[in-house]
N, C-alpha and C positions, 0 to 999 in steps of 0.2 A: 608603220604601225607601232605604237608604244603601249606598254602595259604598266598601269600603276601598281606599285607594290609597297609593302611595309616590312621593316625589320624591327621587331620589338625586343625588349630586354637589352638595350644598349646601355653601357655605363651602369651596370648593376640595376637596371630598371628605371634609372632616372631620365633616360633619353629614349627616343625612338627615331627611326629613319624612315622617311617617306620618299618615294621617287618614282621614276619611270625607267622601264627596261626596254631596249630595242636593239635590233641588229642593224648595223650600219657598215656597209662594205664588208670588210673582213673582221669586224669587231662586234663584241657584245658590249653595249654601252649602258652604263648605270648613270642616270642623272639623279643625284641624291641630295637630300637636305636633312641634317640632323636637328631634331627639336628636343631641347632639354627642359624637363619639368613641365612640358606642355605649353611653354610660352616663349622660350628663348630659342630663336631660330638662327642657326649658323648660315653662312653664305652657301648657296648651292654649289655642288661640286660634280664634275663629270669624270667618270672612271671608265676607261676603255680597256677591255681584255680581248686579246686576239683570239679568234675562234680556234686557231691552231693550238692554243694553250689550254684548251678544255678537253677533258677526257670523257665527260658524261653530263647529260642534263635530263632531268625527269620531273614528272608531276605526280604528286600524291593528292588525290581528290578528297576533299572534305565537304561537310555539309554547307558551311557558309564561306569559308576561306580556304582555298587550296594552298598547298605548299609546293613551291618550285625549288628543286635542289640542283645546284650547279657545282660540278666537281672539276676543279682545275688540275692540271698535271703536276703542278708544284704548289706546295703550301705557301710560298711567298706571295702568291696572288691573293690569298685569303686576307692578308693584312691590308690590301688596298681598299677593301669594302668595309665600311664601319660595322662594328658589332663583333661578337665572339663567334667564330666559326670553327667547328671541329671537322676538318677534312673536306668540308663542302660549305657553300654559301646557301642558306635557306632564306627565302623570301616568301611572304604571304601575299596571295593574290585573291581578290574577291571572286566569287564563283561566276559572276556575270561577265568576267573577262576570260573565262575558261577557253572559249573557242579561239580567241586571239593568242592566248598562251600556248595552246596546242599547235597553232601555226608557227609560232616562234620556235618551239621545241623541234618541230619537224624540220625547219630550215637549218637549225644548228646541228641536229643529229645527222642530217644529210651531209653537211659539210664535214663533220667528224668522220663519217664512214668513207667519204670520198678521199679524205687525206690519208686514212689508213690504207685504202686500196692502192693509192699512189705510192705510199711508202713501201708497201710490199712489192709492187711491180718494179720499183727502182732498185730494190735490194736483190732482185733475181737476175 
């Protein structure tokens, strides 16, 4: 299951990013394409972030487009995804994809909780 998303205000508003987000094995995968000035498309790019590198994922529901916030454990991962991100990656998802987005969030949060439990039991 893949979720279409957008990141606006890239390159001081001259570009936007459109893409698909999905969970594949142990990775959160961003398939992205940057579009400059509404007409110049860069080559599509695939960015994989290990689920183990995420500290949180959450959804903020809005009227038309929800906001999906993805917080990595380190800020260096923010640089991999196009756009300016302050501590977390924010992507916009159309409301009609809300149930698929909630399923993706549940899967990722389950993995995050499982890893935290395993880390605690290993340290004991």
